[in-house]
PLY file of the C-alpha trace (Angstrom):
ply
format ascii 1.0
element vertex 153
property float x
property float y
property float z
element edge 152
property int vertex1
property int vertex2
end_header
4.22 -10.18 -30.02
2.31 -14.08 -29.26
-1.04 -13.58 -26.74
-2.28 -15.93 -24.32
-4.38 -17.15 -27.70
-1.24 -18.20 -29.09
0.21 -21.00 -27.38
-2.01 -23.57 -24.79
-3.96 -22.96 -21.76
-1.91 -25.45 -19.59
1.34 -24.72 -19.75
-0.07 -20.47 -20.48
-1.85 -20.61 -16.75
1.42 -22.99 -14.80
3.42 -20.29 -16.54
1.47 -17.62 -15.38
1.72 -19.24 -11.76
5.60 -18.30 -11.50
5.53 -15.32 -12.66
2.30 -14.30 -10.14
4.33 -16.33 -7.67
7.60 -13.93 -7.59
4.91 -11.61 -7.58
4.45 -9.60 -3.18
0.28 -8.87 -4.59
-1.05 -12.01 -4.93
0.64 -14.14 -1.27
-2.37 -16.41 -0.29
-3.62 -15.74 3.07
-4.22 -16.71 5.88
-6.99 -18.58 5.60
-6.69 -19.93 2.26
-5.19 -23.54 3.96
-7.66 -24.61 5.53
-10.80 -22.88 3.59
-12.41 -25.35 0.80
-13.31 -24.40 -2.86
-16.14 -25.25 -2.80
-19.80 -27.15 -0.98
-19.39 -29.79 -2.98
-15.64 -30.64 -1.85
-14.98 -31.81 1.92
-11.19 -30.92 2.03
-9.12 -28.11 1.16
-6.98 -28.05 -0.93
-3.49 -30.31 -1.33
-1.21 -27.79 -3.43
1.65 -25.92 -2.52
1.14 -23.36 -4.83
-3.14 -23.52 -4.79
-3.42 -19.67 -4.53
-1.08 -18.32 -7.36
-2.20 -21.26 -10.06
-6.24 -20.24 -9.33
-4.99 -16.44 -9.48
-3.37 -17.61 -13.17
-6.96 -19.01 -14.24
-9.09 -15.89 -12.14
-7.08 -13.89 -14.63
-6.64 -15.60 -17.95
-10.16 -16.53 -17.34
-11.74 -13.17 -17.37
-9.08 -12.51 -20.02
-11.21 -13.98 -22.25
-14.88 -14.40 -21.75
-13.79 -10.53 -19.70
-16.24 -7.90 -18.41
-17.21 -10.89 -16.01
-18.06 -10.88 -12.56
-17.79 -13.11 -9.02
-20.69 -14.82 -9.74
-19.55 -15.99 -13.75
-17.12 -17.06 -11.84
-18.93 -19.02 -8.70
-20.13 -21.47 -11.71
-17.10 -21.67 -13.91
-15.38 -23.34 -11.13
-17.61 -24.98 -9.47
-18.58 -28.90 -9.31
-21.10 -31.38 -8.45
-22.32 -32.45 -5.54
-23.25 -35.94 -4.86
-26.75 -37.02 -4.78
-26.73 -39.86 -2.40
-23.17 -41.46 -1.63
-24.42 -44.01 -1.11
-26.95 -45.17 -3.42
-26.71 -42.88 -5.49
-30.49 -42.76 -5.79
-30.60 -38.53 -6.67
-28.69 -36.79 -10.20
-25.86 -34.38 -9.70
-26.29 -31.38 -8.14
-23.81 -28.57 -9.56
-22.52 -26.64 -6.91
-21.53 -23.50 -7.25
-17.55 -22.78 -6.17
-16.49 -20.34 -3.06
-17.53 -16.50 -3.41
-14.41 -15.66 -0.95
-12.32 -17.14 -3.02
-13.14 -15.73 -6.59
-13.50 -11.93 -5.45
-9.78 -12.56 -2.84
-7.81 -12.33 -5.91
-9.44 -10.51 -7.80
-9.31 -7.74 -5.27
-5.38 -8.76 -5.85
-6.05 -7.92 -9.55
-6.90 -4.78 -8.65
-4.68 -3.92 -6.51
-1.25 -4.90 -9.04
-3.30 -2.55 -11.97
-4.66 -5.82 -14.07
-7.79 -5.30 -14.23
-10.36 -3.54 -12.79
-14.40 -2.83 -12.31
-16.75 -2.26 -15.03
-18.99 -0.49 -13.47
-22.20 -3.45 -12.81
-20.54 -5.66 -15.71
-18.13 -7.08 -14.17
-14.34 -7.18 -13.75
-12.39 -6.54 -16.96
-8.59 -6.73 -18.69
-6.57 -3.29 -18.41
-4.16 -1.91 -20.45
-0.68 -3.23 -18.02
-2.54 -6.89 -17.47
-2.73 -7.12 -21.50
1.35 -6.44 -21.83
1.90 -8.74 -18.84
-0.21 -11.69 -20.44
1.49 -10.57 -23.71
4.92 -11.19 -22.11
4.22 -14.75 -20.46
3.14 -15.96 -23.80
6.08 -15.13 -25.59
8.63 -15.98 -22.78
6.62 -19.22 -22.99
6.20 -19.26 -26.65
10.02 -19.41 -26.88
10.80 -21.91 -24.13
8.52 -23.51 -25.94
10.70 -24.35 -28.27
7.68 -26.23 -30.33
7.48 -26.28 -34.27
3.43 -26.38 -34.88
4.05 -22.55 -32.65
6.27 -21.01 -34.77
4.76 -19.23 -37.29
3.62 -17.08 -33.72
6.80 -16.48 -33.17
0 1
1 2
2 3
3 4
4 5
5 6
6 7
7 8
8 9
9 10
10 11
11 12
12 13
13 14
14 15
15 16
16 17
17 18
18 19
19 20
20 21
21 22
22 23
23 24
24 25
25 26
26 27
27 28
28 29
29 30
30 31
31 32
32 33
33 34
34 35
35 36
36 37
37 38
38 39
39 40
40 41
41 42
42 43
43 44
44 45
45 46
46 47
47 48
48 49
49 50
50 51
51 52
52 53
53 54
54 55
55 56
56 57
57 58
58 59
59 60
60 61
61 62
62 63
63 64
64 65
65 66
66 67
67 68
68 69
69 70
70 71
71 72
72 73
73 74
74 75
75 76
76 77
77 78
78 79
79 80
80 81
81 82
82 83
83 84
84 85
85 86
86 87
87 88
88 89
89 90
90 91
91 92
92 93
93 94
94 95
95 96
96 97
97 98
98 99
99 100
100 101
101 102
102 103
103 104
104 105
105 106
106 107
107 108
108 109
109 110
110 111
111 112
112 113
113 114
114 115
115 116
116 117
117 118
118 119
119 120
120 121
121 122
122 123
123 124
124 125
125 126
126 127
127 128
128 129
129 130
130 131
131 132
132 133
133 134
134 135
135 136
136 137
137 138
138 139
139 140
140 141
141 142
142 143
143 144
144 145
145 146
146 147
147 148
148 149
149 150
150 151
151 152
C-alpha cells in the first residue's frame, strides 16, 4: 500500500480534492465565494473547485507536518504584499492567509474524523485519516502507471 510520500504532490492533491468533493462534509460555505484568501489579495479565488483543493492541501500539510495549528498554516499559505505599488520603494512584506478559511477546513476535517486536536500542539491526522490518504495514494499510483513509481506498488 502506497503512502502520500510515494506519489507526486501535485497529482496527489488533485486526486484528494476529487475524493473530498464527493463527500458532503466538504461543501463550500456561502461566504467563501466572496472572501479573499488573505490580506495580500485583492479578489476572492476564481477556481471552481478552490475549496476542495485548499482542503486537500491543508489535509496533506497536516499529515506531513502535524500536529500543526491554524497559525502555522496561515503563515504557510501566506503571500507577500507589495510595499509601494508604483515605485517599489519599500521591500515586500509577508502577509498571512485568511484564518477563517483554514479554521473552517480544519473543522470540516474534524467532522469527517480525519483530523483530531492534540491539545495545544495543534491538529494531527487520525488513523482513519491516514488510511484514507493511503487509499487515495494507492489509487493514484495505479492510475499514473509510471515506471519510476512501480517500486512502491
